[in-house]
N, CA, C and O of each residue as an XYZ file, in Angstrom:
316
protein
N     129.921    129.117    110.566
C     129.852    128.307    109.373
C     129.998    126.818    109.717
O     129.326    125.961    109.144
N     130.896    126.538    110.669
C     131.103    125.149    111.070
C     129.841    124.580    111.707
O     129.508    123.412    111.509
N     129.145    125.411    112.468
C     127.916    124.952    113.118
C     126.866    124.571    112.088
O     126.164    123.572    112.244
N     126.763    125.358    111.055
C     125.780    125.081    110.003
C     126.118    123.777    109.294
O     125.231    122.968    109.022
N     127.391    123.573    108.996
C     127.807    122.346    108.305
C     127.569    121.134    109.195
O     127.037    120.122    108.739
N     127.954    121.229    110.441
C     127.761    120.113    111.374
C     126.276    119.821    111.558
O     125.863    118.661    111.568
N     125.482    120.866    111.704
C     124.041    120.691    111.865
C     123.414    120.059    110.624
O     122.554    119.186    110.741
N     123.833    120.486    109.455
C     123.274    119.905    108.228
C     123.681    118.439    108.082
O     122.881    117.625    107.621
N     124.906    118.089    108.465
C     125.340    116.688    108.398
C     124.524    115.836    109.354
O     124.098    114.737    109.001
N     124.305    116.333    110.554
C     123.501    115.598    111.532
C     122.083    115.407    111.020
O     121.519    114.321    111.156
N     121.500    116.443    110.435
C     120.133    116.348    109.908
C     120.051    115.326    108.779
O     119.092    114.558    108.704
N     121.046    115.313    107.908
C     121.044    114.369    106.787
C     121.162    112.933    107.301
O     120.486    112.031    106.807
N     122.022    112.734    108.293
C     122.189    111.388    108.841
C     120.954    110.914    109.596
O     120.674    109.716    109.635
N     120.218    111.838    110.193
C     119.029    111.462    110.961
C     117.821    111.186    110.079
O     116.902    110.480    110.494
N     117.809    111.728    108.879
C     116.680    111.486    107.987
C     116.744    110.060    107.469
O     117.689    109.655    106.792
N     115.730    109.337    107.803
C     115.668    107.947    107.386
C     114.255    107.696    106.893
O     113.291    108.034    107.581
N     114.122    107.127    105.747
C     112.788    106.921    105.175
C     111.951    105.972    106.031
O     110.727    106.096    106.057
N     112.579    105.035    106.726
C     111.837    104.116    107.573
C     111.231    104.819    108.777
O     110.215    104.371    109.308
N     111.832    105.898    109.207
C     111.320    106.638    110.353
C     109.975    107.268    110.043
O     109.102    107.326    110.909
N     109.799    107.734    108.827
C     108.585    108.449    108.454
C     107.533    107.550    107.828
O     106.430    108.019    107.548
N     107.826    106.291    107.600
C     106.885    105.383    106.960
C     105.844    104.899    107.957
O     106.166    104.600    109.107
N     104.583    104.823    107.507
C     103.504    104.309    108.341
C     103.552    102.791    108.422
O     103.344    102.208    109.486
N     103.820    102.173    107.319
C     103.884    100.716    107.274
C     105.287    100.301    106.874
O     105.978    100.999    106.131
N     105.682     99.174    107.375
C     106.994     98.664    107.016
C     106.915     97.990    105.657
O     105.883     97.431    105.285
N     108.002     98.049    104.930
C     108.055     97.463    103.605
C     108.597     96.042    103.724
O     109.774     95.852    104.033
N     107.769     95.067    103.488
C     108.166     93.668    103.645
C     108.808     93.108    102.383
O     109.271     91.968    102.390
N     108.848     93.876    101.305
C     109.395     93.383    100.045
C     110.911     93.226    100.092
O     111.491     92.559     99.236
N     111.554     93.834    101.083
C     113.009     93.744    101.156
C     113.483     92.391    101.687
O     114.670     92.076    101.598
N     112.573     91.591    102.235
C     112.931     90.280    102.771
C     112.558     89.189    101.776
O     111.699     89.382    100.915
N     113.220     88.032    101.907
C     112.851     86.878    101.086
C     111.489     86.385    101.539
O     111.143     86.496    102.716
N     110.719     85.843    100.614
C     109.322     85.534    100.871
C     109.103     84.503    101.976
O     108.100     84.593    102.683
N     109.968     83.558    102.151
C     109.760     82.512    103.141
C     110.705     82.642    104.336
O     110.926     81.677    105.068
N     111.260     83.838    104.527
C     112.159     84.038    105.668
C     111.352     84.394    106.915
O     110.192     84.796    106.827
N     111.983     84.241    108.064
C     111.332     84.541    109.341
C     111.016     86.032    109.428
O     109.960     86.418    109.928
N     111.936     86.870    108.941
C     111.736     88.321    108.990
C     110.516     88.738    108.173
O     109.759     89.618    108.583
N     110.329     88.102    107.013
C     109.179     88.411    106.163
C     107.871     88.068    106.869
O     106.918     88.847    106.841
N     107.833     86.907    107.496
C     106.619     86.497    108.198
C     106.329     87.405    109.391
O     105.169     87.716    109.660
N     107.371     87.833    110.109
C     107.189     88.762    111.218
C     106.653     90.095    110.713
O     105.761     90.688    111.319
N     107.202     90.553    109.608
C     106.779     91.833    109.028
C     105.317     91.765    108.603
O     104.543     92.672    108.909
N     104.932     90.708    107.905
C     103.540     90.549    107.468
C     102.598     90.435    108.656
O     101.506     91.004    108.644
N     103.013     89.710    109.670
C     102.188     89.555    110.870
C     101.965     90.877    111.560
O     100.861     91.155    112.028
N     102.997     91.699    111.629
C     102.880     93.016    112.263
C     101.900     93.894    111.498
O     101.084     94.588    112.105
N     101.974     93.870    110.179
C     101.056     94.670    109.359
C      99.611     94.208    109.534
O      98.700     95.035    109.579
N      99.396     92.913    109.631
C      98.041     92.380    109.805
C      97.466     92.823    111.145
O      96.293     93.186    111.230
N      98.283     92.796    112.184
C      97.816     93.204    113.512
C      97.442     94.679    113.518
O      96.403     95.055    114.060
N      98.276     95.510    112.920
C      97.994     96.952    112.872
C      96.720     97.220    112.087
O      95.880     98.010    112.518
N      96.568     96.568    110.937
C      95.360     96.761    110.119
C      94.108     96.307    110.869
O      93.071     96.967    110.794
N      94.194     95.192    111.588
C      93.051     94.675    112.342
C      92.641     95.648    113.441
O      91.451     95.907    113.624
N      93.602     96.183    114.169
C      93.292     97.140    115.234
C      92.609     98.381    114.677
O      91.629     98.863    115.244
N      93.124     98.895    113.574
C      92.523    100.085    112.972
C      91.098     99.813    112.491
O      90.218    100.658    112.652
N      90.868     98.637    111.903
C      89.537     98.275    111.432
C      88.557     98.168    112.599
O      87.430     98.656    112.514
N      88.985     97.535    113.681
C      88.109     97.366    114.835
C      87.751     98.711    115.453
O      86.598     98.933    115.821
N      88.710     99.600    115.569
C      88.431    100.923    116.117
C      87.422    101.658    115.252
O      86.508    102.306    115.760
N      87.594    101.552    113.951
C      86.718    102.266    113.016
C      85.296    101.687    113.030
O      84.323    102.438    113.094
N      85.179    100.387    112.970
C      83.870     99.751    112.838
C      83.093     99.673    114.150
O      81.866     99.766    114.143
N      83.768     99.510    115.245
C      83.070     99.267    116.506
C      82.888    100.516    117.353
O      82.272    100.447    118.417
N      83.399    101.638    116.918
C      83.303    102.845    117.737
C      81.848    103.283    117.914
O      81.464    103.705    119.005
N      81.038    103.189    116.864
C      79.621    103.586    116.963
C      78.858    102.667    117.918
O      78.080    103.139    118.747
N      79.077    101.378    117.803
C      78.382    100.422    118.674
C      78.814    100.595    120.128
O      78.005    100.453    121.045
N      80.068    100.895    120.328
C      80.555    101.114    121.681
C      79.894    102.354    122.290
O      79.523    102.350    123.464
N      79.749    103.403    121.497
C      79.077    104.612    121.974
C      77.618    104.331    122.330
O      77.115    104.823    123.340
N      76.944    103.541    121.501
C      75.555    103.183    121.786
C      75.446    102.405    123.096
O      74.546    102.644    123.901
N      76.371    101.477    123.293
C      76.361    100.668    124.502
C      76.611    101.529    125.737
O      75.969    101.324    126.767
N      77.526    102.479    125.652
C      77.798    103.362    126.781
C      76.596    104.240    127.112
O      76.329    104.510    128.283
N      75.869    104.687    126.088
C      74.658    105.488    126.317
C      73.599    104.653    127.032
O      72.921    105.140    127.937
N      73.459    103.391    126.620
C      72.490    102.505    127.269
C      72.869    102.271    128.726
O      71.996    102.252    129.593
N      74.143    102.095    129.006
C      74.592    101.909    130.386
C      74.267    103.133    131.229
O      73.845    103.006    132.378
N      74.462    104.316    130.660
C      74.146    105.546    131.396
C      72.655    105.631    131.701
O      72.262    106.039    132.794
N      71.832    105.247    130.738
C      70.382    105.265    130.955
C      69.997    104.291    132.065
O      69.159    104.607    132.909
N      70.609    103.112    132.063
C      70.320    102.118    133.092
C      70.744    102.636    134.459
O      70.021    102.439    135.436
N      71.889    103.289    134.553
C      72.350    103.841    135.826
C      71.385    104.910    136.343
O      71.077    104.953    137.534
N      70.911    105.769    135.441
C      69.977    106.822    135.839
C      68.657    106.214    136.322
O      68.093    106.661    137.322
N      68.174    105.211    135.620
C      66.944    104.542    136.002
C      67.117    103.845    137.354
O      66.212    103.868    138.187
N      68.258    103.238    137.565
C      68.550    102.555    138.817
C      68.553    103.573    139.979
O      68.053    103.286    141.066
N      69.113    104.740    139.732
C      69.138    105.786    140.775
C      67.721    106.254    141.109
O      67.407    106.501    142.273
N      66.872    106.373    140.098
C      65.485    106.807    140.328
C      64.734    105.763    141.150
O      63.974    106.104    142.055
N      64.954    104.488    140.827
C      64.243    103.423    141.520
C      64.708    103.325    142.968
O      63.888    103.147    143.868
N      66.002    103.437    143.201
C      66.544    103.300    144.544
C      66.261    104.510    145.429
O      66.227    104.376    146.652
N      66.062    105.660    144.855
C      65.821    106.877    145.656
C      64.382    107.161    145.733
O      63.979    108.140    146.361
């Protein structure tokens, strides 16, 4: 019984809403504080990275296919 109580207390203490959140909540800081600006900057960087991965993945695949074609053609010419 003691193990169950201790385990449940540990689980309750470990559950933190910030741990499971995808984005940090910047509303808890004052608008012109350093922490607020850091929080907003972090969110902008994460959003930018996700956008670039999403938008440029197709073009990157096309470019890699073209490189493979060039390598194959180069091998044919050299051999």
